[in-house]
ZASE-92176 format. One record per residue (C-alpha): x, y, z; residue number from 1. Coordinates in pm, whole numbers, plus 50000, padded with zeros to 5 digits. Example, Ala and Ser with C-alpha at 12.3 -4.5 7.8 and 13.67 -1.06 7.14 Angstrom:
<recs>
[[51230; 49550; 50780]; 1];
[[51367; 49894; 50714]; 2];
</recs>
This chain:
<recs>
[[14161; 13764; 04132]; 1];
[[14189; 14102; 04304]; 2];
[[14240; 14277; 03972]; 3];
[[13930; 14106; 03833]; 4];
[[13725; 14223; 04132]; 5];
[[13853; 14578; 04093]; 6];
[[13773; 14572; 03722]; 7];
[[13420; 14447; 03788]; 8];
[[13372; 14715; 04055]; 9];
[[13497; 14991; 03824]; 10];
[[13293; 14882; 03523]; 11];
[[12973; 14763; 03699]; 12];
[[12956; 14937; 04040]; 13];
[[12581; 14886; 04086]; 14];
[[12599; 14516; 04003]; 15];
[[12902; 14483; 04229]; 16];
[[12719; 14645; 04520]; 17];
[[12406; 14434; 04477]; 18];
[[12601; 14111; 04422]; 19];
[[12834; 14163; 04719]; 20];
[[12537; 14257; 04935]; 21];
[[12359; 13941; 04821]; 22];
[[12656; 13718; 04902]; 23];
[[12683; 13835; 05262]; 24];
[[12307; 13829; 05309]; 25];
[[12303; 13470; 05188]; 26];
[[12571; 13389; 05445]; 27];
[[12356; 13553; 05711]; 28];
[[12054; 13356; 05586]; 29];
[[12237; 13029; 05641]; 30];
[[12445; 13097; 05949]; 31];
[[12288; 13386; 06141]; 32];
[[12023; 13190; 06326]; 33];
[[11836; 13301; 06635]; 34];
[[11697; 13648; 06686]; 35];
[[11846; 13987; 06751]; 36];
[[11594; 14170; 06967]; 37];
[[11285; 14096; 07172]; 38];
[[11040; 14232; 06916]; 39];
[[11171; 14054; 06607]; 40];
[[11091; 13722; 06771]; 41];
[[10823; 13754; 07037]; 42];
[[10607; 14007; 06852]; 43];
[[10643; 13845; 06510]; 44];
[[10734; 13475; 06502]; 45];
[[10570; 13372; 06828]; 46];
[[10240; 13534; 06738]; 47];
[[10238; 13407; 06378]; 48];
[[10332; 13047; 06459]; 49];
[[10085; 13030; 06746]; 50];
[[09808; 13128; 06502]; 51];
[[09925; 12856; 06264]; 52];
[[09903; 12609; 06552]; 53];
[[09552; 12723; 06640]; 54];
[[09638; 12919; 06954]; 55];
[[09677; 13287; 07037]; 56];
[[10005; 13307; 07227]; 57];
[[10003; 13685; 07282]; 58];
[[09625; 13720; 07330]; 59];
[[09606; 13964; 07040]; 60];
[[09278; 13837; 06895]; 61];
[[08920; 13864; 07022]; 62];
[[08800; 13570; 07229]; 63];
[[08453; 13450; 07317]; 64];
[[08587; 13324; 07648]; 65];
[[08734; 13667; 07727]; 66];
[[08498; 13943; 07609]; 67];
[[08710; 14210; 07783]; 68];
[[09000; 14161; 07543]; 69];
[[09090; 14480; 07354]; 70];
[[09331; 14580; 07072]; 71];
[[09686; 14615; 07202]; 72];
[[09838; 14824; 06924]; 73];
[[10005; 14568; 06700]; 74];
[[09982; 14600; 06320]; 75];
[[09863; 14271; 06173]; 76];
[[10013; 14330; 05829]; 77];
[[10371; 14219; 05893]; 78];
[[10273; 13946; 06139]; 79];
[[10013; 13832; 05887]; 80];
[[10280; 13791; 05620]; 81];
[[10474; 13563; 05854]; 82];
[[10156; 13373; 05935]; 83];
[[10103; 13302; 05565]; 84];
[[10466; 13199; 05513]; 85];
[[10467; 12967; 05813]; 86];
[[10126; 12826; 05722]; 87];
[[10240; 12758; 05365]; 88];
[[10550; 12572; 05483]; 89];
[[10346; 12371; 05731]; 90];
[[10104; 12273; 05455]; 91];
[[10405; 12162; 05248]; 92];
[[10511; 11930; 05530]; 93];
[[10795; 12141; 05671]; 94];
[[10752; 12157; 06047]; 95];
[[11106; 12205; 06178]; 96];
[[11121; 12553; 06338]; 97];
[[11481; 12615; 06233]; 98];
[[11417; 12487; 05881]; 99];
[[11120; 12718; 05823]; 100];
[[11327; 13023; 05908]; 101];
[[11573; 12970; 05623]; 102];
[[11305; 13074; 05374]; 103];
[[11194; 13367; 05589]; 104];
[[11550; 13493; 05630]; 105];
[[11610; 13453; 05256]; 106];
[[11303; 13657; 05165]; 107];
[[11411; 13930; 05408]; 108];
[[11760; 13926; 05256]; 109];
[[11625; 13972; 04903]; 110];
[[11382; 14243; 05018]; 111];
[[11667; 14439; 05177]; 112];
[[11864; 14446; 04851]; 113];
[[11615; 14703; 04724]; 114];
[[11780; 14944; 04968]; 115];
[[12115; 14889; 04797]; 116];
[[11975; 14919; 04445]; 117];
[[11765; 15232; 04489]; 118];
[[12008; 15391; 04733]; 119];
[[12276; 15369; 04462]; 120];
[[12042; 15518; 04202]; 121];
[[11946; 15808; 04429]; 122];
[[12310; 15891; 04498]; 123];
[[12401; 15862; 04129]; 124];
[[12118; 16094; 04033]; 125];
[[12226; 16348; 04293]; 126];
[[12605; 16339; 04243]; 127];
[[12829; 16117; 04035]; 128];
[[12924; 15754; 03982]; 129];
[[13207; 15764; 04236]; 130];
[[12983; 15872; 04523]; 131];
[[12707; 15635; 04413]; 132];
[[12958; 15349; 04418]; 133];
[[13056; 15435; 04776]; 134];
[[12691; 15453; 04878]; 135];
[[12616; 15119; 04714]; 136];
[[12905; 14946; 04890]; 137];
[[12813; 15105; 05223]; 138];
[[12449; 14996; 05200]; 139];
[[12558; 14647; 05095]; 140];
[[12850; 14583; 05327]; 141];
[[12834; 14805; 05631]; 142];
[[12904; 14558; 05909]; 143];
[[12553; 14554; 06059]; 144];
[[12342; 14541; 05742]; 145];
[[12355; 14168; 05649]; 146];
[[12280; 14064; 06008]; 147];
[[11990; 14305; 06049]; 148];
[[11859; 14240; 05699]; 149];
[[11762; 13880; 05780]; 150];
[[11595; 13962; 06111]; 151];
[[11217; 13989; 06142]; 152];
[[11251; 14356; 06231]; 153];
[[10983; 14601; 06126]; 154];
[[11245; 14875; 06154]; 155];
[[11436; 14715; 05865]; 156];
[[11143; 14577; 05668]; 157];
[[10994; 14926; 05635]; 158];
[[11305; 15076; 05469]; 159];
[[11273; 14953; 05105]; 160];
[[10940; 15127; 05037]; 161];
[[11075; 15446; 05198]; 162];
[[11378; 15439; 04965]; 163];
[[11162; 15358; 04662]; 164];
[[10928; 15649; 04740]; 165];
[[11230; 15878; 04756]; 166];
[[11361; 15748; 04423]; 167];
[[11026; 15810; 04253]; 168];
[[11068; 16180; 04331]; 169];
[[11441; 16199; 04263]; 170];
[[11438; 16022; 03926]; 171];
[[11251; 16309; 03756]; 172];
[[11396; 16592; 03967]; 173];
[[11069; 16639; 04151]; 174];
[[10851; 16655; 03840]; 175];
[[10587; 16403; 03937]; 176];
[[10329; 16223; 03728]; 177];
[[09992; 16086; 03834]; 178];
[[10129; 15730; 03834]; 179];
[[10438; 15820; 04037]; 180];
[[10232; 16018; 04288]; 181];
[[10001; 15725; 04354]; 182];
[[10300; 15489; 04380]; 183];
[[10470; 15723; 04629]; 184];
[[10158; 15719; 04844]; 185];
[[10144; 15341; 04815]; 186];
[[10507; 15301; 04919]; 187];
[[10483; 15537; 05216]; 188];
[[10169; 15357; 05331]; 189];
[[10344; 15022; 05293]; 190];
[[10624; 15147; 05519]; 191];
[[10358; 15270; 05763]; 192];
[[10197; 14925; 05758]; 193];
[[10527; 14774; 05868]; 194];
[[10618; 15041; 06123]; 195];
[[10368; 15298; 06249]; 196];
[[10636; 15554; 06337]; 197];
[[10724; 15602; 05970]; 198];
[[10424; 15836; 05952]; 199];
[[10671; 16095; 06089]; 200];
[[10897; 16024; 05791]; 201];
[[10596; 16065; 05561]; 202];
[[10516; 16402; 05721]; 203];
[[10873; 16514; 05654]; 204];
[[10838; 16379; 05301]; 205];
[[10537; 16603; 05248]; 206];
[[10719; 16903; 05393]; 207];
[[11008; 16841; 05154]; 208];
[[10772; 16826; 04857]; 209];
[[10620; 17160; 04962]; 210];
[[10967; 17312; 04980]; 211];
[[11036; 17172; 04634]; 212];
[[10716; 17343; 04512]; 213];
[[10555; 17025; 04384]; 214];
[[10211; 17091; 04239]; 215];
[[09926; 17061; 04486]; 216];
[[09736; 16804; 04279]; 217];
[[10025; 16560; 04307]; 218];
[[10035; 16605; 04684]; 219];
[[09666; 16519; 04694]; 220];
[[09727; 16207; 04485]; 221];
[[10006; 16099; 04721]; 222];
[[09771; 16137; 05018]; 223];
[[09498; 15943; 04838]; 224];
[[09743; 15668; 04746]; 225];
[[09858; 15653; 05108]; 226];
[[09507; 15634; 05254]; 227];
[[09386; 15375; 05002]; 228];
[[09685; 15149; 05061]; 229];
[[09672; 15186; 05439]; 230];
[[09305; 15094; 05434]; 231];
[[09383; 14776; 05240]; 232];
[[09687; 14670; 05447]; 233];
[[09562; 14777; 05790]; 234];
[[09204; 14900; 05789]; 235];
[[09047; 14592; 05632]; 236];
[[09240; 14360; 05866]; 237];
[[09121; 14556; 06170]; 238];
[[08764; 14546; 06041]; 239];
[[08794; 14168; 05996]; 240];
[[08931; 14118; 06347]; 241];
[[08777; 14402; 06552]; 242];
[[08501; 14534; 06322]; 243];
[[08662; 14880; 06336]; 244];
[[08924; 15019; 06093]; 245];
[[09263; 15136; 06225]; 246];
[[09173; 15040; 06581]; 247];
[[09516; 14882; 06636]; 248];
[[09689; 15203; 06526]; 249];
[[09483; 15409; 06768]; 250];
[[09558; 15161; 07046]; 251];
[[09929; 15185; 06963]; 252];
[[09924; 15564; 06985]; 253];
[[09737; 15556; 07316]; 254];
[[09969; 15292; 07462]; 255];
[[10280; 15496; 07378]; 256];
[[10127; 15811; 07525]; 257];
[[10037; 15628; 07846]; 258];
[[10375; 15450; 07874]; 259];
[[10614; 15709; 07732]; 260];
[[10827; 15715; 08048]; 261];
[[10766; 15363; 08175]; 262];
[[11061; 15190; 08006]; 263];
[[11353; 15257; 07775]; 264];
[[11406; 15617; 07886]; 265];
[[11753; 15738; 07791]; 266];
[[11955; 16056; 07735]; 267];
[[11847; 16293; 07457]; 268];
[[12161; 16237; 07250]; 269];
[[12132; 15858; 07251]; 270];
[[12053; 15829; 06878]; 271];
[[12333; 16065; 06778]; 272];
[[12574; 15842; 06971]; 273];
[[12434; 15531; 06802]; 274];
[[12469; 15675; 06452]; 275];
[[12823; 15795; 06517]; 276];
[[12912; 15458; 06666]; 277];
[[12770; 15210; 06415]; 278];
[[12890; 15407; 06111]; 279];
[[13244; 15378; 06254]; 280];
[[13427; 15694; 06359]; 281];
[[13601; 15898; 06234]; 282];
[[13424; 15821; 05902]; 283];
[[13091; 15855; 06080]; 284];
[[13182; 16210; 06183]; 285];
[[13245; 16300; 05819]; 286];
[[12912; 16143; 05717]; 287];
[[12733; 16325; 05998]; 288];
[[12877; 16657; 05884]; 289];
[[12800; 16570; 05522]; 290];
[[12440; 16493; 05614]; 291];
[[12385; 16846; 05748]; 292];
[[12586; 17020; 05476]; 293];
[[12310; 16998; 05214]; 294];
[[12005; 17043; 05434]; 295];
[[11880; 17327; 05213]; 296];
[[11983; 17184; 04878]; 297];
[[11844; 16833; 04936]; 298];
[[11520; 16874; 05134]; 299];
[[11384; 16533; 05031]; 300];
[[11685; 16351; 05176]; 301];
[[11710; 16574; 05481]; 302];
[[11371; 16669; 05625]; 303];
[[11201; 16327; 05647]; 304];
[[11498; 16178; 05833]; 305];
[[11553; 16489; 06044]; 306];
[[11191; 16501; 06163]; 307];
[[11198; 16127; 06227]; 308];
[[11512; 16152; 06440]; 309];
[[11390; 16469; 06614]; 310];
[[11067; 16298; 06717]; 311];
[[11247; 15995; 06858]; 312];
[[11500; 16220; 07031]; 313];
[[11219; 16413; 07197]; 314];
[[11010; 16108; 07287]; 315];
[[11124; 15962; 07623]; 316];
[[11102; 15594; 07525]; 317];
[[11424; 15519; 07336]; 318];
[[11556; 15190; 07201]; 319];
[[11850; 15138; 06967]; 320];
[[11646; 14981; 06687]; 321];
[[11404; 15277; 06666]; 322];
[[11655; 15483; 06465]; 323];
[[11734; 15209; 06210]; 324];
[[11478; 15313; 05940]; 325];
[[11667; 15633; 05857]; 326];
[[12024; 15499; 05866]; 327];
[[12037; 15442; 05485]; 328];
[[11926; 15801; 05421]; 329];
[[12194; 15934; 05655]; 330];
[[12446; 15725; 05462]; 331];
[[12324; 15852; 05123]; 332];
[[12316; 16221; 05213]; 333];
[[12624; 16180; 05433]; 334];
[[12835; 16051; 05144]; 335];
[[12702; 16323; 04913]; 336];
[[12795; 16601; 05153]; 337];
[[13107; 16424; 05276]; 338];
[[13242; 16403; 04923]; 339];
[[13188; 16776; 04881]; 340];
[[13382; 16843; 05202]; 341];
[[13667; 16612; 05098]; 342];
[[13684; 16770; 04753]; 343];
[[13673; 17125; 04886]; 344];
[[13969; 17073; 05120]; 345];
[[14149; 16828; 04886]; 346];
[[14171; 16559; 05153]; 347];
[[14176; 16273; 04902]; 348];
[[14542; 16338; 04832]; 349];
[[14635; 16357; 05201]; 350];
[[14803; 16057; 05355]; 351];
[[14628; 16101; 05690]; 352];
[[14287; 16091; 05522]; 353];
[[14373; 15774; 05329]; 354];
[[14487; 15613; 05654]; 355];
[[14164; 15711; 05828]; 356];
[[13952; 15557; 05551]; 357];
[[14174; 15247; 05547]; 358];
[[14131; 15207; 05924]; 359];
[[13752; 15231; 05897]; 360];
[[13741; 14984; 05608]; 361];
[[13960; 14730; 05789]; 362];
[[13754; 14760; 06107]; 363];
[[13434; 14718; 05907]; 364];
[[13569; 14409; 05730]; 365];
[[13656; 14259; 06067]; 366];
[[13315; 14325; 06216]; 367];
[[13122; 14225; 05902]; 368];
[[13192; 13848; 05904]; 369];
[[13178; 13831; 06283]; 370];
[[12821; 13958; 06288]; 371];
[[12714; 13800; 05959]; 372];
[[12802; 13450; 06083]; 373];
[[12678; 13505; 06439]; 374];
[[12409; 13297; 06606]; 375];
[[12224; 13549; 06817]; 376];
[[12052; 13439; 07141]; 377];
[[12192; 13090; 07088]; 378];
[[12159; 12982; 07452]; 379];
[[11786; 13051; 07460]; 380];
[[11710; 12910; 07115]; 381];
[[11914; 12590; 07149]; 382];
[[11772; 12524; 07495]; 383];
[[11424; 12515; 07345]; 384];
[[11541; 12304; 07051]; 385];
[[11698; 12050; 07288]; 386];
[[11381; 12015; 07493]; 387];
[[11165; 11997; 07180]; 388];
[[11379; 11710; 07050]; 389];
[[11298; 11506; 07363]; 390];
[[10928; 11498; 07259]; 391];
[[10807; 11480; 07619]; 392];
[[10784; 11839; 07742]; 393];
[[10458; 11912; 07922]; 394];
[[10530; 12257; 08060]; 395];
[[10840; 12457; 08137]; 396];
[[10990; 12630; 08440]; 397];
[[11242; 12911; 08390]; 398];
[[11465; 12942; 08697]; 399];
[[11580; 13304; 08695]; 400];
[[11594; 13370; 09067]; 401];
[[11874; 13626; 09034]; 402];
[[11616; 13864; 08887]; 403];
[[11278; 14013; 08968]; 404];
[[11129; 13867; 08650]; 405];
[[11226; 13573; 08430]; 406];
[[11368; 13567; 08079]; 407];
[[11101; 13469; 07829]; 408];
[[11181; 13146; 07643]; 409];
[[11128; 13142; 07263]; 410];
[[10846; 12888; 07254]; 411];
[[10841; 12895; 06875]; 412];
[[11140; 12658; 06892]; 413];
[[10989; 12459; 07179]; 414];
[[10685; 12373; 06964]; 415];
[[10477; 12385; 07279]; 416];
[[10246; 12672; 07373]; 417];
[[10174; 12554; 07725]; 418];
[[10209; 12799; 08011]; 419];
[[10563; 12883; 08120]; 420];
[[10635; 12946; 08487]; 421];
[[10920; 13151; 08626]; 422];
[[11106; 13123; 08951]; 423];
[[11230; 13470; 09043]; 424];
[[11312; 13675; 09350]; 425];
[[10939; 13728; 09392]; 426];
[[10808; 13382; 09294]; 427];
[[11031; 13152; 09500]; 428];
[[11096; 12776; 09473]; 429];
[[10852; 12725; 09763]; 430];
[[10584; 12910; 09567]; 431];
[[10659; 12691; 09266]; 432];
[[10629; 12376; 09476]; 433];
[[10288; 12484; 09607]; 434];
[[10165; 12542; 09254]; 435];
[[10317; 12214; 09132]; 436];
[[10139; 12011; 09400]; 437];
[[09807; 12178; 09322]; 438];
[[09836; 12099; 08951]; 439];
[[09702; 11785; 08789]; 440];
[[09983; 11531; 08738]; 441];
[[09931; 11530; 08360]; 442];
[[09977; 11910; 08346]; 443];
[[10274; 11951; 08576]; 444];
[[10590; 12115; 08430]; 445];
[[10868; 11863; 08381]; 446];
[[11161; 12072; 08250]; 447];
[[11355; 12346; 08427]; 448];
[[11583; 12587; 08245]; 449];
[[11830; 12773; 08467]; 450];
[[11928; 13109; 08323]; 451];
[[12276; 13249; 08400]; 452];
[[12564; 13082; 08581]; 453];
[[12552; 13312; 08882]; 454];
[[12493; 13108; 09203]; 455];
[[12403; 12810; 08984]; 456];
[[12505; 12538; 09232]; 457];
[[12311; 12692; 09519]; 458];
[[12008; 12746; 09297]; 459];
[[12012; 12387; 09172]; 460];
[[12050; 12254; 09529]; 461];
[[11764; 12474; 09644]; 462];
[[11532; 12340; 09376]; 463];
[[11643; 11980; 09435]; 464];
[[11523; 12008; 09794]; 465];
[[11174; 12079; 09659]; 466];
[[11197; 11846; 09359]; 467];
[[11420; 11551; 09455]; 468];
[[11392; 11391; 09110]; 469];
[[11549; 11697; 08940]; 470];
[[11809; 11562; 08698]; 471];
[[12072; 11737; 08485]; 472];
[[12021; 11719; 08108]; 473];
[[12243; 11965; 07917]; 474];
[[12435; 12291; 07918]; 475];
[[12390; 12541; 07635]; 476];
[[12663; 12798; 07584]; 477];
[[12595; 13140; 07431]; 478];
[[12753; 13226; 07100]; 479];
[[13060; 13446; 07067]; 480];
[[12851; 13746; 06971]; 481];
[[12618; 13687; 07268]; 482];
[[12914; 13678; 07504]; 483];
[[13051; 13996; 07351]; 484];
[[12719; 14180; 07377]; 485];
[[12681; 14070; 07738]; 486];
[[13034; 14187; 07814]; 487];
[[12963; 14528; 07661]; 488];
[[12625; 14558; 07832]; 489];
[[12550; 14315; 08119]; 490];
[[12180; 14402; 08087]; 491];
[[12174; 14177; 07778]; 492];
[[12100; 13840; 07931]; 493];
[[12308; 13622; 07699]; 494];
[[12458; 13376; 07944]; 495];
[[12497; 13003; 07981]; 496];
[[12175; 12803; 08009]; 497];
[[12138; 12482; 08210]; 498];
[[11863; 12230; 08138]; 499];
[[11722; 11997; 08405]; 500];
[[11433; 11756; 08404]; 501];
[[11189; 11668; 08680]; 502];
[[11152; 11293; 08645]; 503];
</recs>
């Protein structure tokens, strides 16, 4: 069996990389339920499903009842794709929230395989089959890729067109044609339609083409292809919704300027630490050095990613997922330069080097199935699924009184877009009781979800004094990965959830 796998890898490295990447992405499609970050759920699924259900959960659309509503800076393209997918499944009679996500995760998994395929081809064109094989395996089986590939993350969804655009230049050693130039513009615009920040990558792409002395007419065609595609994917949608093209993009830029230091501010070297960490040291150190080794020789692989990372390093608002779009390019150029370093110093024959690589591979193969089979945010998702199964939820109360604000419940799984109320340090149980008594009996919330186990008995007793009919329903435990993430960073609220009902 092992010999057969080795033979297949040696004779068909590209097929091996794509097939192995597919296998683990299929596992993630089936088993990796839930969501990974705030944005991949609340800014994608919640909005799209609420539109399918005839509501506007996030208040992103114009409203006759609220003429003051303005664009908030959210690209409709990616959310619109999810709207169409969810609407199609609903029309086919599939209404189960968990069931509909199998198709969405599968499509994301297949889309992400383009990264493996074209990443391999770029590396092969730039070096040799050995390095390309390493790149293919890394892009397919690095421990975080299958998990992230099935998430509704714009930071991952934007990568395939970025890699394809790069390949269109690399395949002919920078000698572009009219067709390729227009396709490059289309691909860069498609990435921009997923994730606005990739415009920095596109700027670096243009700089690299100038350094490569690409003819000016092809640069113009790339720009025209970009503008035409962006107008179709973004401009027309904004005209349809707001009667003004690119108004959401302008709102996004203004929002980030106004709120640059409001949240997510971190140290300048945050992204360097993330890259070195997720690519597994000490291999990540070699890849990092390899990435910078060819900065002059490989401008197309270096400058777009360097400018992208430099911008995010400079910008105060920093979140881990922001750096994800350029990780494959760091891997590609890192392996190219890393191989040159290893060859120059003849490390391949050194026992210590083999042990280092073996350690990194073993650690990766331990982390890979753990994350691939993980159910992220299980406590929050399953709490909503439990309440939805009861078929009698009117409205929901989130008891999160250990905090100043409450954890948002994923209402996509609740199948109920009614208002959610939160009991916090600022909005006390007494305040909730006043509101409850002022509300019409047919609109009163009848389920309470207690977040976190801290002071749970005292919190339940406190609420029972205000709501004597409060009755215990269920306890939802977080998944193993949620517990681990919470242990590593207590700010990640992945704790036990307790469900009660007001009878």
